[in-house]
C-alpha positions, 0 to 999 in steps of 0.5 A: 512513498512516491515509487513512481516520478512523473514522467517527461517526453523531450524533443530531439535535435529531428523534432521527434519526441524521445520518450523518457524510461527509468531504468535501475542497475544492479548487481553485486558489489565490485562487479562493476556497475558505477564503471558501466554507468560512468562509461556510458555517460563518457560515451553518449557525451552526457559529462559536463565539459571539462568534468572528466579531466577535473576527476583524473586530477582529483584522482592523481593528487590522492595518489589513485589511478582513476576509475570510471565510477569516480563520475559517480561518488559525487560524496568525499565518503564514498570515493574514500570507501571505495563504494557506492552509498546512495541510489543516484539518477543518472541522466542520458540520452540513446538515439530514441529514449531519454534514460534516467539510470537509478544506480542502486548499492549492491552491498546486503547493508544499502539494499533498502536504498536500492528497493527505493530504486528499483521501485521507481524504475520501468527496466533493469539491467542486472550486471554480472563479473564475467569471472565470478559469475552467478553469485548468491546475491546476484539472485537475490537482486534478480528476485526483488526485481521480481518482487517489485514487479519489473518483468523488463531486465537486460542482463550485462556479464561485465570484465570479459577481458578477465576472462579472455573475453571466452565465449564459452564462459559467456555462454556458460553464465548466459545458460545460468542467468537466463535460466533463473529468471525465467523461472521468476517469470522474466525473461531476459531482453538481452544478454550482452558481454562486455568490459565496461573499463576498456568499452568493449560491447558498452555502445560499440562492438569491437574485434574482441568481441566478434563472436558475439552478434547481439546488441551493445547495452546502448541499443538494448537500453533504446530497446527498453519500452517506457510505461505508459504516459499517465495521459495515456492512462484512464481518468483518474481525479481523486477528490481532494476538497470541496468547495461552496463558492456563490452558488456552486460546490466546485469538487477539487484535487488533481488529475492523476492520469488520464484527461477531462473536459466540460460535458463528459459524463463520470463516475463517482467512485466508490459509490458508483454516482453517475454525472456530468461535468457541467464546467471546469473552474480556475482562477482568476479565468473560470471556465476553462475551456479545452482537455484537462490533462495528467498533472493539472490540479482542476475544480469541477461543478456537475450537473447535479447536486451529490453527496461527494467526499473527500477520497473519492475518486472520479473516473470515466464510466467506461474505465472506473476503478474497482470498488474495493472491499479488501486488497492485496498488497506488497509492501516494505515495512519500516516501523520498529513494531513489525506487522501482524495479522491483525493489526488496525493500520491507518491506510492512505491510497490516493486523497483517501485515507481510512482505518483498516486492518491486516487479515492476513500475511502471505510471504515475508521477505528479508532484504538480508538474503531475499528469501520468500518465507511463510511468516506470521509477522513482517519485520522492520526493513522486511517486504511481504504481501499482506491482504488488507482490509479496509475500514470502508469501500474505496477507490483503487486500482492495481498498481499494474493497472495505473500506478498513479492509483495503485501505491498507498502509504499505511501509518501506525501510531501517527507515523508512516509504518509502511508503503507499497504496491496494490497487486489486486483489489476484491470488488464489492457487490454491485449497486443495489436497485436504483429505487432504493433511496436510504432516508437519513434522520432528521436529526443531526448527530451534533443534536444528539451529541449535544443532549448525551454528552457523547459521540455515536460509537461501537463498543464491540466486547469479544472474548471466550463464553462466560468470559464476562462480556454481557455482565460488562456490557450490562454494567456499562449500559447502565453507567452512561444512561446514569450520566445521561447517555443514550446506550443500547445492548447488543447482545449476541446470543439475544439478537440469535433469539430474534434477528438472527435465529436462522444462523448455526455456527457455521464458519459462514453464519458466524461471521453472517451473524457478526456482520448483522449485528455490525450492521445494526450497531453501526445504524444506531451509532451513525445515528449518536447512540452507544452501541455495546455489543457483547459477542463471542466473534472467535475470528478476527476477519469477521472482526475486521469486518465489523470494524471496517462496517462501523469505521472510526466508530469501532472501538474494540474491548477484549474480554481476557478472563483465562479460559481455565476461569471461564470454563470453571464458571460456565453459567449456561453449562456450556463447557460441560456439554462440549466436553461430553461432546454434545456440542460441537464447534463451541469456542474454547473447546472445539473451536479457536478462538483468535485473540485480537492483536491491538485491542483499545482495551484488554480487561481480565474480569478474573482479576477486576471488579465489575465497577472497575472494569466498567471505570477503565471503559469509560476511561477509554471512550473519553480518552478517545473522543467518545464521551466528553463533559463539556458542551457542545456548540450544537450550531457547529454540528448542524 
């Protein structure tokens, strides 16, 4: 979702540079937004020659009085219905600005369009009818601007002619809307009385507004500040591809912000590797001399060999993006299926693409009434704030710090399901000591796959105690081994007797138990083995962390045997001891189990035989690309 288009600067007649600013204009339907925009176009001389006369003639032929809003109503249906349907971008010049004014619909059914328009803006104009005053939708629009992070708002009180230009009425509305916006953390840059139809207060002060001593609309727009140009932000070069050319490894990408030049020291995130730019490459002439700025697609070579992959971000060492292990985002949800905590998504941030888990939903807003509520899901066309746990570390910036690398897109089932802004990030731990150098196996993944007829994977069986996890894990281990594979069973209780013997059953110890299990399982999967984990793992957040560690190798199976069946089985007498009070924090009795919302497979061992359940797991592994029968081209995987 492209939430900020590139900004340019225009040169004025006096040789100075006019910065460009994007301003969204919002307000209740019929409060006069389109009329104000039409008047601004006329007063600034921004209309094509003859356009005004043509529209007046069209209105006369239709028997309709001319309205300034007709200048914006480009579609026939818009003129016929008398409402603005699409978000329209209008360009005009002030004395010191190139203004892109985004006219967004005000009626509720088109609020989604308004959200799209407002998300591109540096500032906003909120328009209010002097006769009607502050309406519920006016407050909702103020809340929406706050939600989208727009801090500069100019308030225009229109149709002052309908209240005889009464200063008392203006003061009443000004006080009410200023209090509302201030409560949202937004201090109005100006509150301006106008009559857009007659032109009072738009570009000139008139006698009818002699009691008002503040700026006109045009002066207020001139005072709003554009966002920082991409060239003025820190360097961000998301890696798109790495090419082997002659004896060079060329790292290619588009500079999203900042600039670079040969000889500069850079940092590759999130791995925190340091190198110097040896040369900036291009085609057909290379190398390229001088600084390369934002918007330029470049290739660079480094002074040393480093492992770099698509999705990494190149920055200067003094101002690098965060090594992000968890982030908070404000998103607009588009999918028919509501977004729920625990849901697995595909997240794209820049050129990085990774599976991720929605850890929690902190707030959801219905664009129909724009009231924030605590909720466990975000419905279609709703806005919400969520916590996301990426499947692997990534480089990110909060949107407020750098909009170019602070936007994300969410995919579900192969289609775009939402998008939004990164609000904050949780940094990962500092890089380890420089004398720790991991050693890779001498065998490549393709060699093991050719022998075992499967890729590495982590098969994670989760469920209540006595649900049948270990029984299924043992059966699957035997099945995979008999077909020539290399499976390894990692049972939760077995590891607690050794590697995890120092851990108890507090929430923190349970989390560490799962982390260690996931690290061991991920290492085995990375080396081409299938790690079969049987662990209660009751916390959705802990399982999300395991998925992050294993990334694309992770396959979650929910062993969903009913609690009453598990307690009736009770092979280790744990349920009986928990009922008697001898075993505290036992999952199923004294501690809750969080059901996976979207596992790769769900199995109820009370309703099917072990062999049938094992068949189902084997089919799932084949369908998701872990198991295969055809020979593998060994050379292609080395």
